[in-house]
C-alpha positions, 0 to 999 in steps of 0.5 A, spaced: 483 322 619 486 326 613 488 319 610 487 320 602 490 313 600 486 308 597 485 301 598 488 296 593 480 295 592 479 302 590 485 303 586 484 297 582 478 301 579 482 306 576 485 304 570 488 308 565 487 306 558 493 310 553 491 310 546 497 310 541 496 315 535 500 316 529 505 321 529 503 327 525 507 327 518 512 332 516 507 336 512 502 336 517 507 339 522 509 344 518 502 346 516 500 347 523 506 351 524 504 356 519 497 356 521 499 358 529 506 362 527 504 365 520 511 362 518 515 355 517 520 354 523 522 347 522 523 347 514 519 348 508 514 343 505 517 345 498 524 343 500 524 336 498 521 338 491 526 343 490 529 339 484 523 337 481 521 344 481 527 347 478 526 342 472 519 344 471 519 351 472 523 357 468 521 363 473 520 364 481 519 369 486 526 371 486 526 372 478 519 376 479 523 381 484 528 382 479 523 384 474 521 389 478 528 392 480 529 392 472 523 397 471 525 401 477 532 402 475 530 402 467 535 396 465 533 390 461 530 384 464 530 377 461 523 376 461 518 380 457 510 382 458 506 376 455 512 371 456 510 364 457 512 361 464 512 355 469 511 357 476 510 352 482 509 353 489 504 351 495 497 355 495 496 359 501 490 363 499 484 363 494 480 369 493 474 368 488 470 373 484 465 374 479 466 379 473 461 384 471 459 379 465 457 374 471 463 370 470 468 367 475 475 368 476 480 368 482 486 371 485 491 365 487 497 366 492 502 361 491 508 361 495 515 358 493 521 357 497 523 364 496 516 368 497 509 369 494 506 371 487 499 372 485 496 368 480 490 371 476 485 365 474 480 366 469 473 362 468 476 357 463 482 355 467 478 356 474 473 351 471 478 346 469 483 347 475 478 346 480 480 339 483 487 342 484 485 349 487 485 347 494 489 351 499 496 347 501 496 344 495 503 344 491 501 346 484 505 347 477 502 353 474 503 355 466 501 361 463 503 368 461 507 373 465 503 380 466 508 386 467 506 393 468 509 399 471 507 400 479 505 393 479 508 387 482 509 382 476 503 377 476 502 370 472 495 369 468 494 362 468 492 357 462 493 351 467 494 349 474 495 342 476 498 338 482 505 338 481 506 330 482 501 329 476 504 334 472 509 332 466 514 336 462 509 337 456 512 339 449 509 345 446 510 350 441 508 357 443 507 362 437 506 370 440 502 373 434 500 380 438 502 386 434 503 381 428 500 384 421 495 380 417 501 378 411 505 375 417 499 371 419 497 369 413 504 366 412 504 363 419 497 359 417 500 356 411 506 354 415 501 351 420 497 347 415 504 345 411 507 341 418 500 338 420 499 331 418 498 324 421 504 324 425 503 330 429 508 330 435 508 337 438 502 341 441 501 348 438 499 354 442 497 361 440 498 368 444 494 373 441 491 380 445 485 375 448 490 370 451 493 364 450 489 359 446 490 352 443 492 351 436 492 344 434 498 340 433 504 339 428 509 334 426 516 337 428 523 335 424 530 338 426 528 345 422 521 346 423 522 351 429 527 355 424 521 356 419 517 359 424 522 363 427 523 366 420 516 368 419 515 371 426 522 372 429 526 368 434 523 372 440 516 370 438 517 363 438 517 359 444 519 351 444 517 348 451 520 341 453 
């Protein structure tokens, strides 16, 4: 009366089909962990890239916290406001805004192995970096350091690209902020002197408006010293 058993004929109708799916990648699993729990549990997506990041950067969130501590304790930091830096990490947040002049900018939060940093992205950089400005992308940021009292240090980006595409670029960065006109004339003369058909080093200028490209020059052993004599060692940065 209460027999719930099925006959062989009825049982043969119920066949289960199991579909085998590919396992989630480590990146996908870590992404789901972060989304569900707010933190990474089984690892960090940057761990395998640690050495590559060390090779291509000169600042991380530990160093940025040390800058804040040096301001609070009134001690000297190895970093200065406006200094050219390279920072890498995974994008966790992008907040796009429009300025009063109707230009676009963004505040991008990027997390490295030790914490998070805020990256300020103005319109030119935003437009040239859109293909890399995607949440969960691992990127290399190049720009200048912004250090202000009562604020966490930030980076004003001049370029943002996927870390896997980034190559260590050689360039000469000349900081001409607070430089008198006589020194600028000498600097322009030196740049003209070292320009030629065999240019092998990109040049960038940092002024009150930001970082700008300034062509390229041919570099030999003593070239950097010539610019240091004009501007001072602390205002001449050779990268690469």
